[in-house]
C-alpha beads as a LAMMPS data file, in Angstrom:
LAMMPS data file: protein, C-alpha beads

72 atoms
71 bonds

1 atom types
1 bond types

-500.0 500.0 xlo xhi
-500.0 500.0 ylo yhi
-500.0 500.0 zlo zhi

Masses

1 110.0

Atoms # bond

1 1 1 -42.339 157.240 186.344
2 1 1 -41.832 153.572 186.823
3 1 1 -39.539 151.679 184.308
4 1 1 -42.709 150.081 182.921
5 1 1 -44.158 153.143 181.797
6 1 1 -40.880 154.620 180.526
7 1 1 -40.489 151.579 178.246
8 1 1 -43.945 151.543 176.886
9 1 1 -44.224 153.047 173.226
10 1 1 -45.867 156.558 173.064
11 1 1 -48.996 157.499 171.230
12 1 1 -51.906 155.993 169.592
13 1 1 -49.780 154.844 166.635
14 1 1 -48.492 152.090 168.922
15 1 1 -51.438 151.123 170.782
16 1 1 -53.559 148.194 169.559
17 1 1 -56.606 149.578 167.845
18 1 1 -58.975 147.154 169.998
19 1 1 -57.621 149.284 173.144
20 1 1 -58.664 152.632 171.606
21 1 1 -61.259 154.886 173.567
22 1 1 -62.623 155.871 170.568
23 1 1 -62.050 152.886 168.360
24 1 1 -65.874 152.037 167.969
25 1 1 -66.737 155.549 166.597
26 1 1 -66.966 155.772 162.625
27 1 1 -63.559 156.173 160.512
28 1 1 -62.090 159.333 160.120
29 1 1 -62.287 160.973 156.976
30 1 1 -58.551 160.716 156.463
31 1 1 -59.044 156.891 157.173
32 1 1 -61.925 156.643 154.659
33 1 1 -60.001 158.308 151.770
34 1 1 -56.499 156.347 152.344
35 1 1 -58.677 153.094 152.793
36 1 1 -60.362 153.726 149.626
37 1 1 -57.350 154.223 147.610
38 1 1 -55.521 150.969 149.153
39 1 1 -58.861 149.054 148.153
40 1 1 -58.902 150.219 144.636
41 1 1 -55.133 149.383 144.314
42 1 1 -55.529 145.817 145.871
43 1 1 -58.648 145.287 143.930
44 1 1 -60.768 144.696 146.928
45 1 1 -64.121 146.341 148.215
46 1 1 -64.275 149.394 150.494
47 1 1 -66.335 149.099 153.268
48 1 1 -67.434 152.616 154.333
49 1 1 -69.240 151.532 157.392
50 1 1 -66.104 150.595 159.362
51 1 1 -65.051 151.735 162.778
52 1 1 -61.779 153.587 163.458
53 1 1 -60.520 150.776 164.946
54 1 1 -61.477 148.094 162.176
55 1 1 -60.223 150.704 159.465
56 1 1 -56.883 150.780 160.886
57 1 1 -56.603 147.103 160.818
58 1 1 -57.897 146.989 157.332
59 1 1 -55.345 149.761 156.296
60 1 1 -52.540 147.587 157.946
61 1 1 -53.787 144.533 155.999
62 1 1 -53.850 146.684 152.742
63 1 1 -50.740 148.306 152.958
64 1 1 -49.093 144.783 153.494
65 1 1 -50.750 143.578 150.376
66 1 1 -50.012 146.485 148.482
67 1 1 -46.523 147.164 149.787
68 1 1 -47.614 150.869 150.631
69 1 1 -46.616 152.478 153.639
70 1 1 -43.660 149.991 153.988
71 1 1 -40.122 151.318 154.833
72 1 1 -37.481 150.464 152.338

Bonds

1 1 1 2
2 1 2 3
3 1 3 4
4 1 4 5
5 1 5 6
6 1 6 7
7 1 7 8
8 1 8 9
9 1 9 10
10 1 10 11
11 1 11 12
12 1 12 13
13 1 13 14
14 1 14 15
15 1 15 16
16 1 16 17
17 1 17 18
18 1 18 19
19 1 19 20
20 1 20 21
21 1 21 22
22 1 22 23
23 1 23 24
24 1 24 25
25 1 25 26
26 1 26 27
27 1 27 28
28 1 28 29
29 1 29 30
30 1 30 31
31 1 31 32
32 1 32 33
33 1 33 34
34 1 34 35
35 1 35 36
36 1 36 37
37 1 37 38
38 1 38 39
39 1 39 40
40 1 40 41
41 1 41 42
42 1 42 43
43 1 43 44
44 1 44 45
45 1 45 46
46 1 46 47
47 1 47 48
48 1 48 49
49 1 49 50
50 1 50 51
51 1 51 52
52 1 52 53
53 1 53 54
54 1 54 55
55 1 55 56
56 1 56 57
57 1 57 58
58 1 58 59
59 1 59 60
60 1 60 61
61 1 61 62
62 1 62 63
63 1 63 64
64 1 64 65
65 1 65 66
66 1 66 67
67 1 67 68
68 1 68 69
69 1 69 70
70 1 70 71
71 1 71 72
């Protein structure tokens, strides 16, 4: 392995959703469930038609807004 590969984050959690191979597929059931909860807490609408990548970005934004998912 080269230093470049060794120093890069591992796993999809660290990869930009725009770069996901399956990012354009429909969001997963887990994403939909969590996103619906976050949307309700934030007082915002839930869009059930998001792709996996779009849902991931929306989850990040709503976590920031609601304070969920932030390590204290």
